[in-house]
PDB file of all heavy atoms in Angstrom:
ATOM      1  N   MET A   1     -85.162 -70.422-132.429  1.00  0.00           N
ATOM      2  CA  MET A   1     -85.240 -69.216-131.628  1.00  0.00           C
ATOM      3  C   MET A   1     -86.524 -69.166-130.808  1.00  0.00           C
ATOM      4  O   MET A   1     -86.489 -68.790-129.645  1.00  0.00           O
ATOM      5  CB  MET A   1     -85.156 -67.997-132.547  1.00  0.00           C
ATOM      6  CG  MET A   1     -85.060 -66.706-131.805  1.00  0.00           C
ATOM      7  SD  MET A   1     -83.832 -65.714-132.629  1.00  0.00           S
ATOM      8  CE  MET A   1     -83.604 -64.422-131.522  1.00  0.00           C
ATOM      9  N   ALA A   2     -87.643 -69.565-131.397  1.00  0.00           N
ATOM     10  CA  ALA A   2     -88.914 -69.568-130.664  1.00  0.00           C
ATOM     11  C   ALA A   2     -88.842 -70.516-129.473  1.00  0.00           C
ATOM     12  O   ALA A   2     -89.421 -70.237-128.425  1.00  0.00           O
ATOM     13  CB  ALA A   2     -90.055 -69.943-131.596  1.00  0.00           C
ATOM     14  N   THR A   3     -88.142 -71.622-129.633  1.00  0.00           N
ATOM     15  CA  THR A   3     -88.002 -72.584-128.531  1.00  0.00           C
ATOM     16  C   THR A   3     -87.242 -71.953-127.377  1.00  0.00           C
ATOM     17  O   THR A   3     -87.611 -72.125-126.212  1.00  0.00           O
ATOM     18  CB  THR A   3     -87.273 -73.851-129.017  1.00  0.00           C
ATOM     19  OG1 THR A   3     -88.023 -74.421-130.078  1.00  0.00           O
ATOM     20  CG2 THR A   3     -87.146 -74.871-127.916  1.00  0.00           C
ATOM     21  N   ASP A   4     -86.189 -71.212-127.694  1.00  0.00           N
ATOM     22  CA  ASP A   4     -85.424 -70.524-126.647  1.00  0.00           C
ATOM     23  C   ASP A   4     -86.301 -69.520-125.908  1.00  0.00           C
ATOM     24  O   ASP A   4     -86.246 -69.419-124.679  1.00  0.00           O
ATOM     25  CB  ASP A   4     -84.217 -69.799-127.241  1.00  0.00           C
ATOM     26  CG  ASP A   4     -83.131 -70.756-127.706  1.00  0.00           C
ATOM     27  OD1 ASP A   4     -83.131 -71.928-127.262  1.00  0.00           O
ATOM     28  OD2 ASP A   4     -82.282 -70.338-128.513  1.00  0.00           O
ATOM     29  N   GLU A   5     -87.114 -68.781-126.642  1.00  0.00           N
ATOM     30  CA  GLU A   5     -87.988 -67.794-126.014  1.00  0.00           C
ATOM     31  C   GLU A   5     -89.023 -68.476-125.135  1.00  0.00           C
ATOM     32  O   GLU A   5     -89.332 -67.990-124.042  1.00  0.00           O
ATOM     33  CB  GLU A   5     -88.677 -66.940-127.085  1.00  0.00           C
ATOM     34  CG  GLU A   5     -87.721 -66.002-127.788  1.00  0.00           C
ATOM     35  CD  GLU A   5     -88.375 -65.210-128.903  1.00  0.00           C
ATOM     36  OE1 GLU A   5     -89.607 -65.289-129.062  1.00  0.00           O
ATOM     37  OE2 GLU A   5     -87.642 -64.518-129.626  1.00  0.00           O
ATOM     38  N   LYS A   6     -89.537 -69.603-125.592  1.00  0.00           N
ATOM     39  CA  LYS A   6     -90.519 -70.345-124.784  1.00  0.00           C
ATOM     40  C   LYS A   6     -89.871 -70.843-123.498  1.00  0.00           C
ATOM     41  O   LYS A   6     -90.464 -70.748-122.420  1.00  0.00           O
ATOM     42  CB  LYS A   6     -91.082 -71.513-125.589  1.00  0.00           C
ATOM     43  CG  LYS A   6     -92.146 -72.285-124.838  1.00  0.00           C
ATOM     44  CD  LYS A   6     -92.690 -73.443-125.642  1.00  0.00           C
ATOM     45  CE  LYS A   6     -93.713 -74.204-124.820  1.00  0.00           C
ATOM     46  NZ  LYS A   6     -94.119 -75.446-125.423  1.00  0.00           N
ATOM     47  N   GLN A   7     -88.666 -71.369-123.606  1.00  0.00           N
ATOM     48  CA  GLN A   7     -87.963 -71.851-122.420  1.00  0.00           C
ATOM     49  C   GLN A   7     -87.664 -70.714-121.457  1.00  0.00           C
ATOM     50  O   GLN A   7     -87.813 -70.868-120.237  1.00  0.00           O
ATOM     51  CB  GLN A   7     -86.672 -72.568-122.821  1.00  0.00           C
ATOM     52  CG  GLN A   7     -86.914 -73.908-123.470  1.00  0.00           C
ATOM     53  CD  GLN A   7     -85.622 -74.568-123.936  1.00  0.00           C
ATOM     54  OE1 GLN A   7     -84.593 -73.911-124.093  1.00  0.00           O
ATOM     55  NE2 GLN A   7     -85.688 -75.858-124.181  1.00  0.00           N
ATOM     56  N   ASP A   8     -87.255 -69.566-122.012  1.00  0.00           N
ATOM     57  CA  ASP A   8     -86.998 -68.404-121.159  1.00  0.00           C
ATOM     58  C   ASP A   8     -88.269 -67.976-120.437  1.00  0.00           C
ATOM     59  O   ASP A   8     -88.255 -67.683-119.248  1.00  0.00           O
ATOM     60  CB  ASP A   8     -86.468 -67.229-121.987  1.00  0.00           C
ATOM     61  CG  ASP A   8     -85.028 -67.419-122.435  1.00  0.00           C
ATOM     62  OD1 ASP A   8     -84.349 -68.331-121.905  1.00  0.00           O
ATOM     63  OD2 ASP A   8     -84.595 -66.656-123.321  1.00  0.00           O
ATOM     64  N   ARG A   9     -89.379 -67.944-121.165  1.00  0.00           N
ATOM     65  CA  ARG A   9     -90.658 -67.541-120.580  1.00  0.00           C
ATOM     66  C   ARG A   9     -91.067 -68.507-119.474  1.00  0.00           C
ATOM     67  O   ARG A   9     -91.486 -68.092-118.395  1.00  0.00           O
ATOM     68  CB  ARG A   9     -91.732 -67.470-121.671  1.00  0.00           C
ATOM     69  CG  ARG A   9     -93.042 -66.908-121.200  1.00  0.00           C
ATOM     70  CD  ARG A   9     -94.014 -66.584-122.340  1.00  0.00           C
ATOM     71  NE  ARG A   9     -94.115 -67.582-123.381  1.00  0.00           N
ATOM     72  CZ  ARG A   9     -93.606 -67.434-124.617  1.00  0.00           C
ATOM     73  NH1 ARG A   9     -92.970 -66.332-124.971  1.00  0.00           N
ATOM     74  NH2 ARG A   9     -93.748 -68.394-125.504  1.00  0.00           N
ATOM     75  N   GLU A  10     -90.927 -69.799-119.737  1.00  0.00           N
ATOM     76  CA  GLU A  10     -91.273 -70.805-118.728  1.00  0.00           C
ATOM     77  C   GLU A  10     -90.374 -70.677-117.499  1.00  0.00           C
ATOM     78  O   GLU A  10     -90.845 -70.815-116.368  1.00  0.00           O
ATOM     79  CB  GLU A  10     -91.184 -72.200-119.324  1.00  0.00           C
ATOM     80  CG  GLU A  10     -92.294 -72.498-120.317  1.00  0.00           C
ATOM     81  CD  GLU A  10     -92.135 -73.841-121.007  1.00  0.00           C
ATOM     82  OE1 GLU A  10     -91.132 -74.537-120.757  1.00  0.00           O
ATOM     83  OE2 GLU A  10     -93.028 -74.174-121.809  1.00  0.00           O
ATOM     84  N   HIS A  11     -89.104 -70.401-117.736  1.00  0.00           N
ATOM     85  CA  HIS A  11     -88.167 -70.225-116.623  1.00  0.00           C
ATOM     86  C   HIS A  11     -88.569 -69.013-115.785  1.00  0.00           C
ATOM     87  O   HIS A  11     -88.599 -69.079-114.549  1.00  0.00           O
ATOM     88  CB  HIS A  11     -86.748 -70.061-117.159  1.00  0.00           C
ATOM     89  CG  HIS A  11     -85.725 -69.835-116.104  1.00  0.00           C
ATOM     90  ND1 HIS A  11     -85.331 -70.827-115.237  1.00  0.00           N
ATOM     91  CD2 HIS A  11     -85.031 -68.736-115.758  1.00  0.00           C
ATOM     92  CE1 HIS A  11     -84.429 -70.332-114.396  1.00  0.00           C
ATOM     93  NE2 HIS A  11     -84.236 -69.069-114.705  1.00  0.00           N
ATOM     94  N   LEU A  12     -88.884 -67.912-116.458  1.00  0.00           N
ATOM     95  CA  LEU A  12     -89.288 -66.703-115.736  1.00  0.00           C
ATOM     96  C   LEU A  12     -90.593 -66.920-114.981  1.00  0.00           C
ATOM     97  O   LEU A  12     -90.737 -66.463-113.842  1.00  0.00           O
ATOM     98  CB  LEU A  12     -89.423 -65.536-116.710  1.00  0.00           C
ATOM     99  CG  LEU A  12     -88.099 -65.017-117.281  1.00  0.00           C
ATOM    100  CD1 LEU A  12     -88.378 -63.990-118.382  1.00  0.00           C
ATOM    101  CD2 LEU A  12     -87.220 -64.433-116.201  1.00  0.00           C
ATOM    102  N   LEU A  13     -91.535 -67.612-115.588  1.00  0.00           N
ATOM    103  CA  LEU A  13     -92.797 -67.907-114.899  1.00  0.00           C
ATOM    104  C   LEU A  13     -92.544 -68.758-113.654  1.00  0.00           C
ATOM    105  O   LEU A  13     -93.160 -68.538-112.614  1.00  0.00           O
ATOM    106  CB  LEU A  13     -93.778 -68.605-115.833  1.00  0.00           C
ATOM    107  CG  LEU A  13     -94.425 -67.706-116.896  1.00  0.00           C
ATOM    108  CD1 LEU A  13     -95.224 -68.557-117.892  1.00  0.00           C
ATOM    109  CD2 LEU A  13     -95.313 -66.668-116.266  1.00  0.00           C
ATOM    110  N   GLY A  14     -91.638 -69.704-113.764  1.00  0.00           N
ATOM    111  CA  GLY A  14     -91.274 -70.528-112.616  1.00  0.00           C
ATOM    112  C   GLY A  14     -90.667 -69.687-111.507  1.00  0.00           C
ATOM    113  O   GLY A  14     -90.969 -69.883-110.325  1.00  0.00           O
ATOM    114  N   MET A  15     -89.816 -68.738-111.891  1.00  0.00           N
ATOM    115  CA  MET A  15     -89.208 -67.857-110.900  1.00  0.00           C
ATOM    116  C   MET A  15     -90.267 -66.994-110.226  1.00  0.00           C
ATOM    117  O   MET A  15     -90.229 -66.800-109.005  1.00  0.00           O
ATOM    118  CB  MET A  15     -88.152 -66.969-111.559  1.00  0.00           C
ATOM    119  CG  MET A  15     -86.904 -67.712-111.987  1.00  0.00           C
ATOM    120  SD  MET A  15     -85.728 -66.672-112.882  1.00  0.00           S
ATOM    121  CE  MET A  15     -85.328 -65.447-111.651  1.00  0.00           C
ATOM    122  N   VAL A  16     -91.208 -66.481-111.003  1.00  0.00           N
ATOM    123  CA  VAL A  16     -92.289 -65.664-110.446  1.00  0.00           C
ATOM    124  C   VAL A  16     -93.104 -66.488-109.455  1.00  0.00           C
ATOM    125  O   VAL A  16     -93.430 -66.025-108.353  1.00  0.00           O
ATOM    126  CB  VAL A  16     -93.180 -65.089-111.564  1.00  0.00           C
ATOM    127  CG1 VAL A  16     -94.464 -64.502-111.004  1.00  0.00           C
ATOM    128  CG2 VAL A  16     -92.424 -64.033-112.359  1.00  0.00           C
ATOM    129  N   GLN A  17     -93.440 -67.722-109.820  1.00  0.00           N
ATOM    130  CA  GLN A  17     -94.225 -68.584-108.932  1.00  0.00           C
ATOM    131  C   GLN A  17     -93.457 -68.859-107.641  1.00  0.00           C
ATOM    132  O   GLN A  17     -94.050 -68.854-106.552  1.00  0.00           O
ATOM    133  CB  GLN A  17     -94.588 -69.885-109.635  1.00  0.00           C
ATOM    134  CG  GLN A  17     -95.605 -69.690-110.738  1.00  0.00           C
ATOM    135  CD  GLN A  17     -95.847 -70.955-111.543  1.00  0.00           C
ATOM    136  OE1 GLN A  17     -95.038 -71.873-111.533  1.00  0.00           O
ATOM    137  NE2 GLN A  17     -96.961 -70.987-112.253  1.00  0.00           N
ATOM    138  N   THR A  18     -92.168 -69.090-107.753  1.00  0.00           N
ATOM    139  CA  THR A  18     -91.340 -69.333-106.570  1.00  0.00           C
ATOM    140  C   THR A  18     -91.324 -68.107-105.662  1.00  0.00           C
ATOM    141  O   THR A  18     -91.474 -68.218-104.435  1.00  0.00           O
ATOM    142  CB  THR A  18     -89.904 -69.697-106.988  1.00  0.00           C
ATOM    143  OG1 THR A  18     -89.945 -70.898-107.760  1.00  0.00           O
ATOM    144  CG2 THR A  18     -89.000 -69.907-105.787  1.00  0.00           C
ATOM    145  N   LEU A  19     -91.165 -66.929-106.269  1.00  0.00           N
ATOM    146  CA  LEU A  19     -91.159 -65.696-105.481  1.00  0.00           C
ATOM    147  C   LEU A  19     -92.515 -65.443-104.837  1.00  0.00           C
ATOM    148  O   LEU A  19     -92.592 -65.013-103.680  1.00  0.00           O
ATOM    149  CB  LEU A  19     -90.754 -64.511-106.359  1.00  0.00           C
ATOM    150  CG  LEU A  19     -89.290 -64.510-106.803  1.00  0.00           C
ATOM    151  CD1 LEU A  19     -89.069 -63.427-107.861  1.00  0.00           C
ATOM    152  CD2 LEU A  19     -88.369 -64.303-105.624  1.00  0.00           C
ATOM    153  N   GLN A  20     -93.588 -65.716-105.569  1.00  0.00           N
ATOM    154  CA  GLN A  20     -94.925 -65.528-105.009  1.00  0.00           C
ATOM    155  C   GLN A  20     -95.153 -66.456-103.823  1.00  0.00           C
ATOM    156  O   GLN A  20     -95.732 -66.056-102.812  1.00  0.00           O
ATOM    157  CB  GLN A  20     -95.994 -65.745-106.076  1.00  0.00           C
ATOM    158  CG  GLN A  20     -96.067 -64.615-107.080  1.00  0.00           C
ATOM    159  CD  GLN A  20     -97.039 -64.887-108.207  1.00  0.00           C
ATOM    160  OE1 GLN A  20     -97.301 -66.040-108.555  1.00  0.00           O
ATOM    161  NE2 GLN A  20     -97.562 -63.830-108.801  1.00  0.00           N
ATOM    162  N   ALA A  21     -94.693 -67.688-103.930  1.00  0.00           N
ATOM    163  CA  ALA A  21     -94.840 -68.637-102.825  1.00  0.00           C
ATOM    164  C   ALA A  21     -94.023 -68.168-101.622  1.00  0.00           C
ATOM    165  O   ALA A  21     -94.489 -68.244-100.477  1.00  0.00           O
ATOM    166  CB  ALA A  21     -94.395 -70.031-103.265  1.00  0.00           C
ATOM    167  N   GLY A  22     -92.823 -67.670-101.873  1.00  0.00           N
ATOM    168  CA  GLY A  22     -91.996 -67.156-100.785  1.00  0.00           C
ATOM    169  C   GLY A  22     -92.639 -65.954-100.126  1.00  0.00           C
ATOM    170  O   GLY A  22     -92.635 -65.830 -98.898  1.00  0.00           O
ATOM    171  N   ASN A  23     -93.204 -65.074-100.930  1.00  0.00           N
ATOM    172  CA  ASN A  23     -93.884 -63.896-100.381  1.00  0.00           C
ATOM    173  C   ASN A  23     -95.083 -64.312 -99.541  1.00  0.00           C
ATOM    174  O   ASN A  23     -95.331 -63.739 -98.473  1.00  0.00           O
ATOM    175  CB  ASN A  23     -94.332 -62.957-101.506  1.00  0.00           C
ATOM    176  CG  ASN A  23     -93.180 -62.192-102.108  1.00  0.00           C
ATOM    177  OD1 ASN A  23     -92.114 -62.089-101.532  1.00  0.00           O
ATOM    178  ND2 ASN A  23     -93.395 -61.646-103.296  1.00  0.00           N
ATOM    179  N   ALA A  24     -95.837 -65.292 -99.999  1.00  0.00           N
ATOM    180  CA  ALA A  24     -97.001 -65.762 -99.246  1.00  0.00           C
ATOM    181  C   ALA A  24     -96.557 -66.348 -97.909  1.00  0.00           C
ATOM    182  O   ALA A  24     -97.196 -66.112 -96.874  1.00  0.00           O
ATOM    183  CB  ALA A  24     -97.774 -66.797-100.058  1.00  0.00           C
ATOM    184  N   ALA A  25     -95.464 -67.088 -97.916  1.00  0.00           N
ATOM    185  CA  ALA A  25     -94.955 -67.667 -96.674  1.00  0.00           C
ATOM    186  C   ALA A  25     -94.512 -66.573 -95.711  1.00  0.00           C
ATOM    187  O   ALA A  25     -94.791 -66.640 -94.506  1.00  0.00           O
ATOM    188  CB  ALA A  25     -93.799 -68.625 -96.969  1.00  0.00           C
ATOM    189  N   LEU A  26     -93.830 -65.555 -96.233  1.00  0.00           N
ATOM    190  CA  LEU A  26     -93.399 -64.452 -95.373  1.00  0.00           C
ATOM    191  C   LEU A  26     -94.588 -63.679 -94.829  1.00  0.00           C
ATOM    192  O   LEU A  26     -94.592 -63.287 -93.655  1.00  0.00           O
ATOM    193  CB  LEU A  26     -92.473 -63.513 -96.154  1.00  0.00           C
ATOM    194  CG  LEU A  26     -91.078 -64.058 -96.440  1.00  0.00           C
ATOM    195  CD1 LEU A  26     -90.335 -63.105 -97.379  1.00  0.00           C
ATOM    196  CD2 LEU A  26     -90.289 -64.269 -95.168  1.00  0.00           C
ATOM    197  N   ALA A  27     -95.589 -63.463 -95.650  1.00  0.00           N
ATOM    198  CA  ALA A  27     -96.783 -62.750 -95.196  1.00  0.00           C
ATOM    199  C   ALA A  27     -97.477 -63.541 -94.090  1.00  0.00           C
ATOM    200  O   ALA A  27     -97.953 -62.959 -93.109  1.00  0.00           O
ATOM    201  CB  ALA A  27     -97.726 -62.510 -96.368  1.00  0.00           C
ATOM    202  N   SER A  28     -97.515 -64.843 -94.246  1.00  0.00           N
ATOM    203  CA  SER A  28     -98.127 -65.694 -93.235  1.00  0.00           C
ATOM    204  C   SER A  28     -97.354 -65.621 -91.917  1.00  0.00           C
ATOM    205  O   SER A  28     -97.947 -65.514 -90.835  1.00  0.00           O
ATOM    206  CB  SER A  28     -98.183 -67.130 -93.743  1.00  0.00           C
ATOM    207  OG  SER A  28     -98.709 -67.985 -92.755  1.00  0.00           O
ATOM    208  N   ARG A  29     -96.034 -65.658 -92.013  1.00  0.00           N
ATOM    209  CA  ARG A  29     -95.203 -65.555 -90.801  1.00  0.00           C
ATOM    210  C   ARG A  29     -95.357 -64.187 -90.148  1.00  0.00           C
ATOM    211  O   ARG A  29     -95.400 -64.089 -88.913  1.00  0.00           O
ATOM    212  CB  ARG A  29     -93.736 -65.814 -91.144  1.00  0.00           C
ATOM    213  CG  ARG A  29     -93.458 -67.275 -91.481  1.00  0.00           C
ATOM    214  CD  ARG A  29     -92.050 -67.496 -91.950  1.00  0.00           C
ATOM    215  NE  ARG A  29     -91.094 -67.134 -90.917  1.00  0.00           N
ATOM    216  CZ  ARG A  29     -89.783 -67.055 -91.115  1.00  0.00           C
ATOM    217  NH1 ARG A  29     -89.271 -67.321 -92.296  1.00  0.00           N
ATOM    218  NH2 ARG A  29     -88.980 -66.728 -90.129  1.00  0.00           N
ATOM    219  N   ALA A  30     -95.443 -63.143 -90.962  1.00  0.00           N
ATOM    220  CA  ALA A  30     -95.620 -61.803 -90.414  1.00  0.00           C
ATOM    221  C   ALA A  30     -96.965 -61.693 -89.702  1.00  0.00           C
ATOM    222  O   ALA A  30     -97.049 -61.109 -88.612  1.00  0.00           O
ATOM    223  CB  ALA A  30     -95.522 -60.764 -91.532  1.00  0.00           C
ATOM    224  N   GLN A  31     -98.004 -62.267 -90.290  1.00  0.00           N
ATOM    225  CA  GLN A  31     -99.321 -62.223 -89.665  1.00  0.00           C
ATOM    226  C   GLN A  31     -99.310 -63.003 -88.349  1.00  0.00           C
ATOM    227  O   GLN A  31     -99.865 -62.560 -87.354  1.00  0.00           O
ATOM    228  CB  GLN A  31    -100.388 -62.796 -90.591  1.00  0.00           C
ATOM    229  CG  GLN A  31    -101.794 -62.669 -90.047  1.00  0.00           C
ATOM    230  CD  GLN A  31    -102.209 -61.223 -89.847  1.00  0.00           C
ATOM    231  OE1 GLN A  31    -102.162 -60.430 -90.768  1.00  0.00           O
ATOM    232  NE2 GLN A  31    -102.604 -60.871 -88.642  1.00  0.00           N
ATOM    233  N   ALA A  32     -98.648 -64.145 -88.336  1.00  0.00           N
ATOM    234  CA  ALA A  32     -98.551 -64.939 -87.110  1.00  0.00           C
ATOM    235  C   ALA A  32     -97.818 -64.158 -86.029  1.00  0.00           C
ATOM    236  O   ALA A  32     -98.201 -64.189 -84.852  1.00  0.00           O
ATOM    237  CB  ALA A  32     -97.852 -66.262 -87.392  1.00  0.00           C
ATOM    238  N   ALA A  33     -96.760 -63.440 -86.415  1.00  0.00           N
ATOM    239  CA  ALA A  33     -96.017 -62.650 -85.452  1.00  0.00           C
ATOM    240  C   ALA A  33     -96.886 -61.501 -84.911  1.00  0.00           C
ATOM    241  O   ALA A  33     -96.867 -61.226 -83.713  1.00  0.00           O
ATOM    242  CB  ALA A  33     -94.747 -62.089 -86.095  1.00  0.00           C
ATOM    243  N   GLU A  34     -97.638 -60.854 -85.801  1.00  0.00           N
ATOM    244  CA  GLU A  34     -98.534 -59.780 -85.352  1.00  0.00           C
ATOM    245  C   GLU A  34     -99.596 -60.329 -84.406  1.00  0.00           C
ATOM    246  O   GLU A  34     -99.917 -59.692 -83.392  1.00  0.00           O
ATOM    247  CB  GLU A  34     -99.215 -59.126 -86.547  1.00  0.00           C
ATOM    248  CG  GLU A  34     -98.290 -58.246 -87.361  1.00  0.00           C
ATOM    249  CD  GLU A  34     -98.992 -57.623 -88.565  1.00  0.00           C
ATOM    250  OE1 GLU A  34    -100.236 -57.530 -88.537  1.00  0.00           O
ATOM    251  OE2 GLU A  34     -98.283 -57.264 -89.514  1.00  0.00           O
ATOM    252  N   ASP A  35    -100.135 -61.483 -84.717  1.00  0.00           N
ATOM    253  CA  ASP A  35    -101.133 -62.102 -83.853  1.00  0.00           C
ATOM    254  C   ASP A  35    -100.550 -62.430 -82.479  1.00  0.00           C
ATOM    255  O   ASP A  35    -101.199 -62.251 -81.460  1.00  0.00           O
ATOM    256  CB  ASP A  35    -101.695 -63.376 -84.495  1.00  0.00           C
ATOM    257  CG  ASP A  35    -102.506 -63.100 -85.751  1.00  0.00           C
ATOM    258  OD1 ASP A  35    -102.859 -61.919 -85.994  1.00  0.00           O
ATOM    259  OD2 ASP A  35    -102.787 -64.051 -86.497  1.00  0.00           O
ATOM    260  N   GLU A  36     -99.317 -62.893 -82.471  1.00  0.00           N
ATOM    261  CA  GLU A  36     -98.642 -63.230 -81.217  1.00  0.00           C
ATOM    262  C   GLU A  36     -98.458 -61.983 -80.362  1.00  0.00           C
ATOM    263  O   GLU A  36     -98.697 -61.998 -79.149  1.00  0.00           O
ATOM    264  CB  GLU A  36     -97.287 -63.888 -81.512  1.00  0.00           C
ATOM    265  CG  GLU A  36     -96.549 -64.354 -80.276  1.00  0.00           C
ATOM    266  CD  GLU A  36     -97.167 -65.559 -79.597  1.00  0.00           C
ATOM    267  OE1 GLU A  36     -97.873 -66.327 -80.264  1.00  0.00           O
ATOM    268  OE2 GLU A  36     -96.951 -65.719 -78.382  1.00  0.00           O
ATOM    269  N   VAL A  37     -98.047 -60.899 -80.959  1.00  0.00           N
ATOM    270  CA  VAL A  37     -97.823 -59.651 -80.234  1.00  0.00           C
ATOM    271  C   VAL A  37     -99.154 -59.086 -79.733  1.00  0.00           C
ATOM    272  O   VAL A  37     -99.222 -58.523 -78.638  1.00  0.00           O
ATOM    273  CB  VAL A  37     -97.103 -58.631 -81.148  1.00  0.00           C
ATOM    274  CG1 VAL A  37     -97.091 -57.241 -80.525  1.00  0.00           C
ATOM    275  CG2 VAL A  37     -95.687 -59.102 -81.433  1.00  0.00           C
ATOM    276  N   ALA A  38    -100.204 -59.249 -80.499  1.00  0.00           N
ATOM    277  CA  ALA A  38    -101.502 -58.680 -80.143  1.00  0.00           C
ATOM    278  C   ALA A  38    -102.195 -59.460 -79.031  1.00  0.00           C
ATOM    279  O   ALA A  38    -103.121 -58.953 -78.391  1.00  0.00           O
ATOM    280  CB  ALA A  38    -102.407 -58.650 -81.379  1.00  0.00           C
ATOM    281  N   ARG A  39    -101.758 -60.700 -78.800  1.00  0.00           N
ATOM    282  CA  ARG A  39    -102.394 -61.529 -77.764  1.00  0.00           C
ATOM    283  C   ARG A  39    -102.082 -60.995 -76.376  1.00  0.00           C
ATOM    284  O   ARG A  39    -100.919 -60.757 -76.059  1.00  0.00           O
ATOM    285  CB  ARG A  39    -101.855 -62.964 -77.880  1.00  0.00           C
ATOM    286  CG  ARG A  39    -102.950 -63.943 -78.223  1.00  0.00           C
ATOM    287  CD  ARG A  39    -102.421 -65.350 -78.230  1.00  0.00           C
ATOM    288  NE  ARG A  39    -102.311 -65.754 -79.633  1.00  0.00           N
ATOM    289  CZ  ARG A  39    -101.394 -66.553 -80.116  1.00  0.00           C
ATOM    290  NH1 ARG A  39    -100.493 -67.075 -79.335  1.00  0.00           N
ATOM    291  NH2 ARG A  39    -101.367 -66.857 -81.385  1.00  0.00           N
ATOM    292  N   PRO A  40    -103.086 -60.822 -75.570  1.00  0.00           N
ATOM    293  CA  PRO A  40    -102.820 -60.354 -74.199  1.00  0.00           C
ATOM    294  C   PRO A  40    -102.135 -61.450 -73.377  1.00  0.00           C
ATOM    295  O   PRO A  40    -102.339 -62.627 -73.585  1.00  0.00           O
ATOM    296  CB  PRO A  40    -104.216 -60.070 -73.646  1.00  0.00           C
ATOM    297  CG  PRO A  40    -105.174 -60.771 -74.535  1.00  0.00           C
ATOM    298  CD  PRO A  40    -104.494 -61.001 -75.842  1.00  0.00           C
ATOM    299  N   GLY A  41    -101.324 -60.994 -72.464  1.00  0.00           N
ATOM    300  CA  GLY A  41    -100.718 -61.961 -71.568  1.00  0.00           C
ATOM    301  C   GLY A  41     -99.270 -61.918 -71.649  1.00  0.00           C
ATOM    302  O   GLY A  41     -98.409 -62.413 -71.180  1.00  0.00           O
TER     303      GLY A  41
END
């Protein structure tokens, strides 16, 4: 049972890391878009 819980925890941590990486990528794209709009011309 402890092994199952460890695997579940590792799986959830992996999912969290994946979501955090996706969020960072989206934040970066949003910042790039804001910078593009703010540029004169």
